[in-house]
C-alpha positions as CSV (number, residue, x, y, z in Angstrom):
1,M,-2.5,-28.0,6.3
2,A,-1.6,-27.8,2.3
3,S,-3.8,-24.4,2.3
4,C,-2.3,-23.7,5.7
5,P,-1.7,-20.3,5.9
6,L,-3.1,-17.9,3.3
7,V,-2.0,-14.2,4.5
8,T,-4.7,-12.0,3.5
9,T,-6.6,-8.6,4.3
10,A,-9.3,-9.3,7.3
11,G,-12.8,-8.5,6.5
12,P,-15.7,-8.2,8.8
13,E,-16.4,-11.7,8.6
14,H,-13.0,-12.4,10.5
15,L,-13.7,-10.3,13.4
16,D,-15.1,-12.9,16.0
17,E,-12.1,-15.1,15.1
18,V,-9.8,-12.5,15.5
19,Y,-11.4,-11.5,18.7
20,A,-11.4,-15.3,20.3
21,I,-7.6,-15.4,19.4
22,E,-6.9,-12.1,21.1
23,V,-8.9,-13.6,24.2
24,A,-6.9,-17.0,24.2
25,S,-3.6,-15.3,23.6
26,F,-3.5,-12.1,26.0
27,D,-4.3,-11.8,29.7
28,R,-5.7,-8.5,29.1
29,P,-7.1,-8.7,25.7
30,Y,-8.2,-5.7,23.1
31,P,-12.1,-5.6,23.6
32,R,-14.2,-6.7,20.8
33,W,-15.1,-3.1,19.8
34,Y,-11.4,-2.0,19.7
35,I,-10.6,-4.8,17.2
36,K,-13.2,-3.2,15.1
37,V,-11.9,0.3,15.6
38,L,-8.1,-1.7,14.7
39,R,-9.8,-2.8,11.6
40,E,-11.4,0.7,10.0
41,L,-7.9,2.2,11.4
42,A,-5.6,-0.2,9.6
43,G,-7.2,-0.9,6.4
44,D,-5.3,-3.7,4.7
45,L,-2.9,-3.2,7.3
46,F,-4.9,-6.0,9.3
47,L,-3.7,-9.0,8.2
48,V,-5.4,-12.8,8.8
49,A,-3.4,-16.1,8.3
50,L,-6.1,-18.6,7.0
51,C,-5.9,-22.4,7.5
52,G,-8.7,-24.1,5.9
53,G,-10.8,-21.3,5.5
54,R,-10.7,-20.4,9.2
55,V,-8.4,-18.1,10.7
56,A,-5.4,-19.3,12.5
57,G,-3.6,-15.9,13.4
58,Y,-3.8,-12.0,13.0
59,A,-1.3,-9.2,12.8
60,V,-2.8,-5.8,12.3
61,A,-0.2,-2.4,12.3
62,L,-1.2,1.2,11.8
63,P,0.9,3.9,9.7
64,R,2.9,6.6,12.1
65,R,4.9,9.7,11.5
66,W,8.5,9.6,10.3
67,R,7.6,7.0,7.9
68,S,7.0,4.2,10.3
69,C,4.4,1.6,10.9
70,H,3.7,0.4,14.7
71,L,3.0,-3.3,14.9
72,A,-0.1,-2.7,17.2
73,S,-1.1,-6.4,17.6
74,I,0.0,-10.2,16.3
75,A,-1.5,-13.7,17.7
76,V,-1.6,-16.8,16.6
77,A,-4.5,-19.3,17.6
78,P,-3.1,-22.2,20.5
79,S,-3.7,-24.8,18.0
80,Y,-1.9,-23.3,15.2
81,R,1.2,-22.2,17.3
82,R,4.9,-23.2,16.4
83,R,3.8,-23.3,12.5
84,R,5.4,-20.6,11.5
85,L,1.7,-18.3,11.1
86,G,3.5,-15.7,13.0
87,A,6.4,-15.5,10.9
88,A,3.8,-15.4,7.9
89,L,2.2,-12.7,9.4
90,L,5.3,-10.6,10.4
91,A,6.7,-10.9,6.8
92,S,3.7,-10.1,5.5
93,V,3.2,-6.8,7.7
94,E,7.0,-5.8,6.5
95,Q,6.0,-6.3,2.9
96,L,3.1,-4.1,3.4
97,C,4.3,-1.1,5.4
98,W,7.6,-1.1,2.5
99,E,5.1,-1.2,-0.4
100,R,3.6,2.3,1.6
101,G,6.6,3.7,1.9
102,M,6.9,3.2,5.4
103,R,10.9,2.6,6.8
104,S,10.8,1.0,9.6
105,V,8.3,-1.4,11.7
106,V,7.8,-0.3,15.5
107,L,6.5,-2.5,18.5
108,E,6.3,-3.0,21.8
109,V,6.6,-6.4,23.4
110,E,6.5,-7.7,27.1
111,A,10.0,-8.0,28.7
112,T,8.8,-11.6,29.8
113,N,7.8,-13.1,26.4
114,A,10.6,-15.4,25.1
115,P,8.8,-16.7,21.8
116,A,7.6,-13.3,20.6
117,L,11.3,-11.9,21.2
118,A,12.9,-15.1,19.6
119,L,10.6,-14.0,16.8
120,Y,11.3,-10.6,16.7
121,R,15.3,-11.0,17.0
122,A,15.0,-13.6,14.1
123,F,13.3,-11.0,11.8
124,G,16.2,-8.5,12.5
125,Y,14.2,-6.4,15.3
126,L,16.2,-4.4,17.7
127,E,15.7,-3.1,21.4
128,A,15.5,0.6,21.3
129,G,14.4,0.8,24.9
130,L,12.6,-0.4,28.0
131,V,8.6,1.0,29.0
132,P,8.2,0.3,32.5
133,D,4.5,-1.0,33.3
134,Y,3.5,-1.2,30.1
135,Y,1.6,-4.0,30.6
136,G,0.7,-3.4,34.4
137,P,2.7,-2.7,37.9
138,G,6.3,-4.7,37.2
139,R,5.2,-6.0,33.9
140,H,7.8,-4.2,30.9
141,A,7.5,-3.5,27.7
142,L,10.8,-3.7,25.4
143,L,10.0,-1.0,22.6
144,M,11.7,-2.5,19.4
145,I,12.5,-1.3,15.7
146,K,13.5,-2.5,12.8
147,P,14.7,-0.7,9.8
148,L,13.1,-2.1,6.4
149,E,15.2,-3.3,3.5
150,P,13.8,-2.4,-0.2
151,A,13.9,-6.3,-0.9
152,P,10.3,-8.0,0.8
153,V,10.7,-11.4,1.4
154,C,6.9,-12.6,0.4
155,R,4.0,-11.6,-1.6
156,L,0.2,-11.7,-0.3
157,D,-2.1,-13.7,-2.4
158,P,-3.7,-11.5,-5.6
């Protein structure tokens, strides 16, 4: 695990592994074609965490109006969870958004997803509202927001 993680921009060669993580992580995963579209839209805001040359996790953010980034998705492969990869990806997304002039990050998270909520709260995200039935009937999302600080916490590989 010495080389884990290397957080870098996702390339087309990473998309099959990203899709496999998506399917393993969500009961209603994005389709493969949408993962490709997200990469095209997000550009260098689509990140992967590499461990031993394999994709162990990913995060994708999209610039929005009002100098805000939207965290569209973040997931870590089941065999790599509880190793702070999600934290490394989230910190890298925040840094890149800041460098591009964005001053906040917004996201939706299922209200019952305790591990994700713990991560976001530890990073300073605040609940901004409830989106009823966002993930399906009776499955609500919390809308969360974080104002970005001027001092990024990590650097991406050169």
